[in-house]
C-alpha positions as CSV (number, residue, x, y, z in Angstrom):
1,M,-15.4,-20.2,27.7
2,K,-14.2,-16.6,28.0
3,K,-15.8,-13.7,26.1
4,N,-12.5,-13.0,24.4
5,D,-12.2,-16.5,22.9
6,K,-14.6,-15.7,20.1
7,K,-13.5,-16.8,16.7
8,K,-12.2,-14.0,14.5
9,S,-14.2,-13.5,11.3
10,P,-12.3,-13.8,8.1
11,P,-11.1,-10.5,6.5
12,S,-13.6,-8.8,4.3
13,L,-13.1,-8.5,0.6
14,L,-12.3,-4.9,1.0
15,A,-9.5,-5.7,3.5
16,K,-8.1,-8.4,1.2
17,A,-8.1,-6.0,-1.8
18,E,-6.5,-3.2,0.2
19,R,-3.8,-5.6,1.4
20,A,-3.1,-6.9,-2.1
21,L,-2.9,-3.3,-3.4
22,R,-0.4,-2.3,-0.7
23,E,1.8,-5.3,-1.3
24,A,1.7,-4.7,-5.1
25,V,2.7,-1.1,-4.7
26,A,5.5,-2.0,-2.3
27,E,6.8,-4.5,-4.8
28,V,6.8,-1.9,-7.7
29,I,8.6,0.7,-5.5
30,E,11.2,-1.9,-4.5
31,S,11.7,-3.0,-8.1
32,H,12.2,0.6,-9.2
33,R,14.5,1.4,-6.3
34,R,16.6,-1.7,-7.0
35,D,16.9,-0.9,-10.7
36,G,17.5,2.8,-10.2
37,E,14.4,3.7,-12.2
38,P,12.1,6.7,-11.3
39,L,8.5,6.2,-10.4
40,I,6.1,8.2,-12.5
41,V,3.5,9.8,-10.2
42,W,0.9,12.5,-10.2
43,R,1.9,15.3,-7.8
44,D,0.4,18.8,-7.5
45,G,-1.6,18.4,-10.7
46,K,1.5,17.5,-12.8
47,V,3.3,14.3,-13.8
48,A,6.5,13.9,-11.8
49,R,9.4,11.5,-11.7
50,V,10.4,10.4,-8.2
51,F,13.4,8.3,-7.5
52,P,12.4,5.9,-4.8
53,D,14.3,5.4,-1.6
54,R,13.4,3.6,1.6
55,S,11.5,6.6,3.0
56,L,9.1,6.6,0.1
57,V,7.1,3.6,1.4
58,R,4.8,4.7,4.1
59,E,1.9,2.9,5.8
60,T,-1.1,5.1,5.9
61,R,-4.6,4.3,7.0
62,A,-6.8,5.3,4.2
63,R,-10.6,5.3,4.4
64,Y,-12.5,4.3,1.2
65,G,-16.2,4.6,0.5
66,K,-18.8,5.6,2.9
């Protein structure tokens, strides 16, 4: 057996929660884009309306905790 054949451990609860949150946000953005509705967001200390487009969804690697 090779060293690289180790079984992968299941994703942690944090990884599962982060994935679920990203998927939910993407669904909300897509729904608002499809319906032509603005997203209400907090930007620069103020409430702002943002009309979503394809460039709005970005994958970023956020670090939580620690």
